[in-house]
Biopython code that builds the backbone (N, CA, C, O; Angstrom):
import numpy as np
from Bio.PDB.StructureBuilder import StructureBuilder

atoms = [
    (1, "MET", "N", (6.029, -0.643, 12.562)),
    (1, "MET", "CA", (4.836, 0.135, 12.822)),
    (1, "MET", "C", (4.187, -0.424, 14.096)),
    (1, "MET", "O", (4.006, -1.633, 14.242)),
    (2, "THR", "N", (3.845, 0.483, 15.006)),
    (2, "THR", "CA", (3.240, 0.030, 16.248)),
    (2, "THR", "C", (1.777, -0.343, 16.028)),
    (2, "THR", "O", (1.178, -0.026, 15.000)),
    (3, "LYS", "N", (1.228, -1.020, 17.020)),
    (3, "LYS", "CA", (-0.150, -1.473, 16.915)),
    (3, "LYS", "C", (-1.103, -0.287, 16.795)),
    (3, "LYS", "O", (-2.055, -0.324, 16.016)),
    (4, "GLU", "N", (-0.842, 0.766, 17.571)),
    (4, "GLU", "CA", (-1.703, 1.948, 17.540)),
    (4, "GLU", "C", (-1.651, 2.635, 16.176)),
    (4, "GLU", "O", (-2.675, 3.085, 15.660)),
    (5, "THR", "N", (-0.463, 2.710, 15.601)),
    (5, "THR", "CA", (-0.314, 3.334, 14.286)),
    (5, "THR", "C", (-1.071, 2.549, 13.233)),
    (5, "THR", "O", (-1.713, 3.136, 12.362)),
    (6, "LYS", "N", (-1.003, 1.235, 13.304)),
    (6, "LYS", "CA", (-1.725, 0.394, 12.347)),
    (6, "LYS", "C", (-3.236, 0.607, 12.460)),
    (6, "LYS", "O", (-3.948, 0.648, 11.457)),
    (7, "ILE", "N", (-3.703, 0.741, 13.684)),
    (7, "ILE", "CA", (-5.135, 0.962, 13.890)),
    (7, "ILE", "C", (-5.556, 2.302, 13.307)),
    (7, "ILE", "O", (-6.583, 2.394, 12.636)),
    (8, "ILE", "N", (-4.769, 3.338, 13.559)),
    (8, "ILE", "CA", (-5.091, 4.672, 13.047)),
    (8, "ILE", "C", (-5.082, 4.678, 11.523)),
    (8, "ILE", "O", (-5.981, 5.237, 10.894)),
    (9, "VAL", "N", (-4.073, 4.061, 10.935)),
    (9, "VAL", "CA", (-3.994, 3.989, 9.472)),
    (9, "VAL", "C", (-5.189, 3.232, 8.913)),
    (9, "VAL", "O", (-5.761, 3.631, 7.899)),
    (10, "GLY", "N", (-5.563, 2.154, 9.566)),
    (10, "GLY", "CA", (-6.718, 1.371, 9.117)),
    (10, "GLY", "C", (-8.016, 2.158, 9.181)),
    (10, "GLY", "O", (-8.837, 2.095, 8.267)),
    (11, "VAL", "N", (-8.196, 2.903, 10.270)),
    (11, "VAL", "CA", (-9.411, 3.707, 10.413)),
    (11, "VAL", "C", (-9.456, 4.798, 9.347)),
    (11, "VAL", "O", (-10.493, 5.019, 8.721)),
    (12, "LEU", "N", (-8.329, 5.479, 9.143)),
    (12, "LEU", "CA", (-8.287, 6.542, 8.122)),
    (12, "LEU", "C", (-8.504, 5.983, 6.718)),
    (12, "LEU", "O", (-9.210, 6.587, 5.910)),
    (13, "ALA", "N", (-7.907, 4.845, 6.430)),
    (13, "ALA", "CA", (-8.094, 4.228, 5.116)),
    (13, "ALA", "C", (-9.546, 3.811, 4.926)),
    (13, "ALA", "O", (-10.105, 3.986, 3.843)),
    (14, "GLY", "N", (-10.156, 3.264, 5.963)),
    (14, "GLY", "CA", (-11.559, 2.875, 5.883)),
    (14, "GLY", "C", (-12.471, 4.071, 5.671)),
    (14, "GLY", "O", (-13.425, 4.004, 4.896)),
    (15, "ALA", "N", (-12.175, 5.167, 6.360)),
    (15, "ALA", "CA", (-12.976, 6.380, 6.194)),
    (15, "ALA", "C", (-12.836, 6.934, 4.777)),
    (15, "ALA", "O", (-13.820, 7.342, 4.161)),
    (16, "ALA", "N", (-11.616, 6.942, 4.274)),
    (16, "ALA", "CA", (-11.392, 7.439, 2.915)),
    (16, "ALA", "C", (-12.098, 6.554, 1.895)),
    (16, "ALA", "O", (-12.708, 7.054, 0.950)),
    (17, "LEU", "N", (-12.016, 5.257, 2.084)),
    (17, "LEU", "CA", (-12.676, 4.332, 1.165)),
    (17, "LEU", "C", (-14.192, 4.491, 1.229)),
    (17, "LEU", "O", (-14.863, 4.489, 0.196)),
    (18, "GLY", "N", (-14.730, 4.629, 2.433)),
    (18, "GLY", "CA", (-16.165, 4.821, 2.588)),
    (18, "GLY", "C", (-16.646, 6.100, 1.923)),
    (18, "GLY", "O", (-17.684, 6.105, 1.260)),
    (19, "ALA", "N", (-15.902, 7.181, 2.094)),
    (19, "ALA", "CA", (-16.268, 8.450, 1.472)),
    (19, "ALA", "C", (-16.194, 8.346, -0.046)),
    (19, "ALA", "O", (-17.041, 8.889, -0.756)),
    (20, "THR", "N", (-15.191, 7.655, -0.531)),
    (20, "THR", "CA", (-15.038, 7.483, -1.979)),
    (20, "THR", "C", (-16.192, 6.681, -2.557)),
    (20, "THR", "O", (-16.744, 7.038, -3.598)),
    (21, "ILE", "N", (-16.550, 5.617, -1.895)),
    (21, "ILE", "CA", (-17.655, 4.784, -2.374)),
    (21, "ILE", "C", (-18.963, 5.565, -2.335)),
    (21, "ILE", "O", (-19.783, 5.456, -3.246)),
    (22, "ALA", "N", (-19.155, 6.354, -1.278)),
    (22, "ALA", "CA", (-20.378, 7.167, -1.179)),
    (22, "ALA", "C", (-20.450, 8.169, -2.324)),
    (22, "ALA", "O", (-21.515, 8.369, -2.908)),
    (23, "LEU", "N", (-19.326, 8.798, -2.647)),
    (23, "LEU", "CA", (-19.317, 9.740, -3.768)),
    (23, "LEU", "C", (-19.580, 9.029, -5.091)),
    (23, "LEU", "O", (-20.314, 9.527, -5.945)),
    (24, "ALA", "N", (-18.976, 7.871, -5.242)),
    (24, "ALA", "CA", (-19.130, 7.144, -6.503)),
    (24, "ALA", "C", (-20.558, 6.654, -6.704)),
    (24, "ALA", "O", (-21.038, 6.589, -7.835)),
    (25, "LEU", "N", (-21.231, 6.311, -5.627)),
    (25, "LEU", "CA", (-22.573, 5.754, -5.739)),
    (25, "LEU", "C", (-23.684, 6.800, -5.643)),
    (25, "LEU", "O", (-24.845, 6.504, -5.927)),
    (26, "SER", "N", (-23.331, 8.010, -5.248)),
    (26, "SER", "CA", (-24.377, 9.021, -5.112)),
    (26, "SER", "C", (-24.949, 9.373, -6.474)),
    (26, "SER", "O", (-24.228, 9.401, -7.472)),
    (27, "SER", "N", (-26.241, 9.641, -6.509)),
    (27, "SER", "CA", (-26.925, 9.857, -7.780)),
    (27, "SER", "C", (-26.540, 11.172, -8.440)),
    (27, "SER", "O", (-26.653, 11.299, -9.659)),
    (28, "ASP", "N", (-26.088, 12.154, -7.665)),
    (28, "ASP", "CA", (-25.776, 13.441, -8.271)),
    (28, "ASP", "C", (-24.285, 13.631, -8.546)),
    (28, "ASP", "O", (-23.870, 14.733, -8.904)),
    (29, "SER", "N", (-23.471, 12.587, -8.390)),
    (29, "SER", "CA", (-22.058, 12.729, -8.697)),
    (29, "SER", "C", (-21.855, 12.656, -10.207)),
    (29, "SER", "O", (-22.490, 11.858, -10.897)),
    (30, "SER", "N", (-20.987, 13.476, -10.689)),
    (30, "SER", "CA", (-20.763, 13.525, -12.132)),
    (30, "SER", "C", (-19.690, 12.523, -12.541)),
    (30, "SER", "O", (-18.993, 11.957, -11.699)),
    (31, "ASN", "N", (-19.576, 12.320, -13.825)),
    (31, "ASN", "CA", (-18.551, 11.413, -14.341)),
    (31, "ASN", "C", (-17.156, 11.957, -14.059)),
    (31, "ASN", "O", (-16.195, 11.195, -13.952)),
    (32, "ASP", "N", (-17.051, 13.282, -13.941)),
    (32, "ASP", "CA", (-15.758, 13.893, -13.665)),
    (32, "ASP", "C", (-15.228, 13.442, -12.310)),
    (32, "ASP", "O", (-14.049, 13.114, -12.180)),
    (33, "VAL", "N", (-16.099, 13.425, -11.296)),
    (33, "VAL", "CA", (-15.692, 12.981, -9.965)),
    (33, "VAL", "C", (-15.298, 11.511, -10.010)),
    (33, "VAL", "O", (-14.295, 11.110, -9.419)),
    (34, "LYS", "N", (-16.081, 10.721, -10.704)),
    (34, "LYS", "CA", (-15.772, 9.292, -10.811)),
    (34, "LYS", "C", (-14.440, 9.074, -11.529)),
    (34, "LYS", "O", (-13.662, 8.205, -11.134)),
    (35, "ASP", "N", (-14.168, 9.853, -12.578)),
    (35, "ASP", "CA", (-12.905, 9.724, -13.298)),
    (35, "ASP", "C", (-11.725, 10.112, -12.414)),
    (35, "ASP", "O", (-10.687, 9.450, -12.433)),
    (36, "LYS", "N", (-11.885, 11.184, -11.640)),
    (36, "LYS", "CA", (-10.807, 11.608, -10.745)),
    (36, "LYS", "C", (-10.533, 10.550, -9.690)),
    (36, "LYS", "O", (-9.375, 10.254, -9.393)),
    (37, "LEU", "N", (-11.580, 9.980, -9.124)),
    (37, "LEU", "CA", (-11.409, 8.934, -8.121)),
    (37, "LEU", "C", (-10.763, 7.694, -8.723)),
    (37, "LEU", "O", (-9.910, 7.063, -8.099)),
    (38, "SER", "N", (-11.166, 7.357, -9.913)),
    (38, "SER", "CA", (-10.582, 6.203, -10.587)),
    (38, "SER", "C", (-9.089, 6.426, -10.831)),
    (38, "SER", "O", (-8.277, 5.527, -10.612)),
    (39, "ASP", "N", (-8.738, 7.620, -11.283)),
    (39, "ASP", "CA", (-7.329, 7.948, -11.504)),
    (39, "ASP", "C", (-6.548, 7.908, -10.193)),
    (39, "ASP", "O", (-5.422, 7.412, -10.141)),
    (40, "TRP", "N", (-7.166, 8.439, -9.132)),
    (40, "TRP", "CA", (-6.484, 8.472, -7.838)),
    (40, "TRP", "C", (-6.214, 7.057, -7.335)),
    (40, "TRP", "O", (-5.113, 6.765, -6.868)),
    (41, "PHE", "N", (-7.213, 6.176, -7.428)),
    (41, "PHE", "CA", (-7.022, 4.792, -6.986)),
    (41, "PHE", "C", (-6.004, 4.070, -7.869)),
    (41, "PHE", "O", (-5.229, 3.250, -7.378)),
    (42, "SER", "N", (-6.003, 4.366, -9.147)),
    (42, "SER", "CA", (-5.035, 3.755, -10.046)),
    (42, "SER", "C", (-3.615, 4.181, -9.665)),
    (42, "SER", "O", (-2.705, 3.354, -9.617)),
    (43, "ASP", "N", (-3.434, 5.474, -9.396)),
    (43, "ASP", "CA", (-2.124, 5.971, -8.971)),
    (43, "ASP", "C", (-1.720, 5.355, -7.640)),
    (43, "ASP", "O", (-0.560, 4.989, -7.450)),
    (44, "LEU", "N", (-2.665, 5.240, -6.725)),
    (44, "LEU", "CA", (-2.388, 4.644, -5.423)),
    (44, "LEU", "C", (-1.956, 3.192, -5.576)),
    (44, "LEU", "O", (-1.023, 2.744, -4.909)),
    (45, "LEU", "N", (-2.627, 2.463, -6.443)),
    (45, "LEU", "CA", (-2.281, 1.068, -6.682)),
    (45, "LEU", "C", (-0.887, 0.949, -7.294)),
    (45, "LEU", "O", (-0.100, 0.096, -6.886)),
    (46, "ASP", "N", (-0.583, 1.797, -8.265)),
    (46, "ASP", "CA", (0.738, 1.764, -8.897)),
    (46, "ASP", "C", (1.840, 2.073, -7.878)),
    (46, "ASP", "O", (2.875, 1.407, -7.859)),
    (47, "THR", "N", (1.617, 3.072, -7.043)),
    (47, "THR", "CA", (2.594, 3.439, -6.028)),
    (47, "THR", "C", (2.785, 2.303, -5.034)),
    (47, "THR", "O", (3.910, 2.010, -4.628)),
    (48, "SER", "N", (1.695, 1.670, -4.646)),
    (48, "SER", "CA", (1.783, 0.545, -3.708)),
    (48, "SER", "C", (2.569, -0.603, -4.308)),
    (48, "SER", "O", (3.378, -1.228, -3.623)),
    (49, "LYS", "N", (2.338, -0.887, -5.578)),
    (49, "LYS", "CA", (3.071, -1.964, -6.246)),
    (49, "LYS", "C", (4.561, -1.654, -6.279)),
    (49, "LYS", "O", (5.382, -2.541, -6.047)),
    (50, "GLU", "N", (4.919, -0.396, -6.567)),
    (50, "GLU", "CA", (6.328, -0.013, -6.614)),
    (50, "GLU", "C", (6.978, -0.165, -5.242)),
    (50, "GLU", "O", (8.089, -0.682, -5.130)),
    (51, "LYS", "N", (6.282, 0.288, -4.202)),
    (51, "LYS", "CA", (6.839, 0.194, -2.854)),
    (51, "LYS", "C", (6.992, -1.258, -2.423)),
    (51, "LYS", "O", (7.992, -1.618, -1.802)),
    (52, "LEU", "N", (6.011, -2.095, -2.745)),
    (52, "LEU", "CA", (6.111, -3.515, -2.403)),
    (52, "LEU", "C", (7.239, -4.188, -3.162)),
    (52, "LEU", "O", (7.919, -5.061, -2.623)),
    (53, "SER", "N", (7.442, -3.791, -4.402)),
    (53, "SER", "CA", (8.537, -4.336, -5.192)),
    (53, "SER", "C", (9.882, -3.950, -4.582)),
    (53, "SER", "O", (10.783, -4.781, -4.473)),
    (54, "ASP", "N", (10.012, -2.677, -4.184)),
    (54, "ASP", "CA", (11.242, -2.221, -3.538)),
    (54, "ASP", "C", (11.480, -2.971, -2.231)),
    (54, "ASP", "O", (12.602, -3.379, -1.932)),
    (55, "LEU", "N", (10.420, -3.145, -1.463)),
    (55, "LEU", "CA", (10.525, -3.849, -0.193)),
    (55, "LEU", "C", (10.941, -5.302, -0.414)),
    (55, "LEU", "O", (11.755, -5.836, 0.339)),
    (56, "ALA", "N", (10.386, -5.941, -1.440)),
    (56, "ALA", "CA", (10.737, -7.326, -1.744)),
    (56, "ALA", "C", (12.212, -7.419, -2.141)),
    (56, "ALA", "O", (12.902, -8.364, -1.759)),
    (57, "GLY", "N", (12.687, -6.444, -2.902)),
    (57, "GLY", "CA", (14.093, -6.422, -3.288)),
    (57, "GLY", "C", (15.007, -6.275, -2.082)),
    (57, "GLY", "O", (16.027, -6.956, -1.978)),
    (58, "LYS", "N", (14.633, -5.379, -1.169)),
    (58, "LYS", "CA", (15.434, -5.189, 0.041)),
    (58, "LYS", "C", (15.416, -6.448, 0.904)),
    (58, "LYS", "O", (16.443, -6.836, 1.461)),
    (59, "ALA", "N", (14.258, -7.080, 1.013)),
    (59, "ALA", "CA", (14.150, -8.302, 1.806)),
    (59, "ALA", "C", (15.020, -9.403, 1.206)),
    (59, "ALA", "O", (15.649, -10.170, 1.935)),
    (60, "GLY", "N", (15.054, -9.479, -0.111)),
    (60, "GLY", "CA", (15.905, -10.471, -0.768)),
    (60, "GLY", "C", (17.368, -10.216, -0.488)),
    (60, "GLY", "O", (18.137, -11.154, -0.275)),
    (61, "GLY", "N", (17.761, -8.948, -0.486)),
    (61, "GLY", "CA", (19.150, -8.595, -0.178)),
    (61, "GLY", "C", (19.516, -8.956, 1.247)),
    (61, "GLY", "O", (20.607, -9.466, 1.501)),
    (62, "VAL", "N", (18.621, -8.696, 2.170)),
    (62, "VAL", "CA", (18.870, -9.037, 3.570)),
    (62, "VAL", "C", (18.955, -10.555, 3.723)),
    (62, "VAL", "O", (19.812, -11.055, 4.451)),
    (63, "ALA", "N", (18.085, -11.282, 3.053)),
    (63, "ALA", "CA", (18.106, -12.745, 3.136)),
    (63, "ALA", "C", (19.433, -13.294, 2.611)),
    (63, "ALA", "O", (19.985, -14.233, 3.185)),
    (64, "ASP", "N", (19.945, -12.718, 1.528)),
    (64, "ASP", "CA", (21.234, -13.158, 0.991)),
    (64, "ASP", "C", (22.363, -12.898, 1.981)),
    (64, "ASP", "O", (23.254, -13.731, 2.141)),
    (65, "LYS", "N", (22.329, -11.746, 2.643)),
    (65, "LYS", "CA", (23.360, -11.433, 3.639)),
    (65, "LYS", "C", (23.304, -12.395, 4.804)),
    (65, "LYS", "O", (24.341, -12.833, 5.303)),
    (66, "VAL", "N", (22.089, -12.729, 5.245)),
    (66, "VAL", "CA", (21.932, -13.672, 6.353)),
    (66, "VAL", "C", (22.468, -15.048, 5.955)),
    (66, "VAL", "O", (23.145, -15.703, 6.747)),
    (67, "LYS", "N", (22.165, -15.487, 4.725)),
    (67, "LYS", "CA", (22.669, -16.778, 4.253)),
    (67, "LYS", "C", (24.192, -16.784, 4.222)),
    (67, "LYS", "O", (24.822, -17.772, 4.598)),
    (68, "ASP", "N", (24.784, -15.672, 3.771)),
    (68, "ASP", "CA", (26.246, -15.579, 3.721)),
    (68, "ASP", "C", (26.839, -15.654, 5.126)),
    (68, "ASP", "O", (27.840, -16.339, 5.336)),
    (69, "LYS", "N", (26.246, -14.972, 6.073)),
    (69, "LYS", "CA", (26.744, -14.996, 7.454)),
    (69, "LYS", "C", (26.617, -16.385, 8.049)),
    (69, "LYS", "O", (27.516, -16.845, 8.753)),
    (70, "ILE", "N", (25.509, -17.056, 7.772)),
    (70, "ILE", "CA", (25.333, -18.414, 8.281)),
    (70, "ILE", "C", (26.379, -19.345, 7.678)),
    (70, "ILE", "O", (26.915, -20.210, 8.370)),
    (71, "SER", "N", (26.672, -19.168, 6.385)),
    (71, "SER", "CA", (27.683, -19.982, 5.734)),
    (71, "SER", "C", (29.059, -19.747, 6.358)),
    (71, "SER", "O", (29.835, -20.687, 6.530)),
    (72, "GLU", "N", (29.358, -18.494, 6.693)),
    (72, "GLU", "CA", (30.652, -18.160, 7.326)),
    (72, "GLU", "C", (30.746, -18.807, 8.702)),
    (72, "GLU", "O", (31.805, -19.303, 9.084)),
    (73, "ILE", "N", (29.649, -18.803, 9.443)),
    (73, "ILE", "CA", (29.652, -19.367, 10.793)),
    (73, "ILE", "C", (29.832, -20.884, 10.728)),
    (73, "ILE", "O", (30.547, -21.453, 11.552)),
    (74, "LYS", "N", (29.203, -21.536, 9.774)),
    (74, "LYS", "CA", (29.300, -22.988, 9.646)),
    (74, "LYS", "C", (30.693, -23.415, 9.181)),
    (74, "LYS", "O", (31.132, -24.525, 9.482)),
    (75, "ALA", "N", (31.384, -22.546, 8.455)),
    (75, "ALA", "CA", (32.694, -22.910, 7.870)),
    (75, "ALA", "C", (33.789, -22.961, 8.896)),
    (75, "ALA", "O", (34.937, -23.250, 8.560)),
]
sb = StructureBuilder()
sb.init_structure("model")
sb.init_model(0)
sb.init_chain("A")
sb.init_seg("    ")
for serial, (resi, resn, name, xyz) in enumerate(atoms, 1):
    if name == "N":
        sb.init_residue(resn, " ", resi, " ")
    sb.init_atom(name, np.array(xyz, "f"), 0.0, 1.0, " ", f" {name:<3s}", serial, name[0])
structure = sb.get_structure()
């Protein structure tokens, strides 16, 4: 991910978080809106955990391949 892309993603995430917090804290927001936001954040967290787990698995596989190649070179 390029530096510009990271900045754009950060700004959009910050805006979304700010809007969510404003809705959650506003006095006229109903429990329905709060429940939907809670569900959305829960789903987002679960998806993030799954993606990080997949990424960790792939990184482990790459690390094993690198170790094998280094062992072949040393032999």
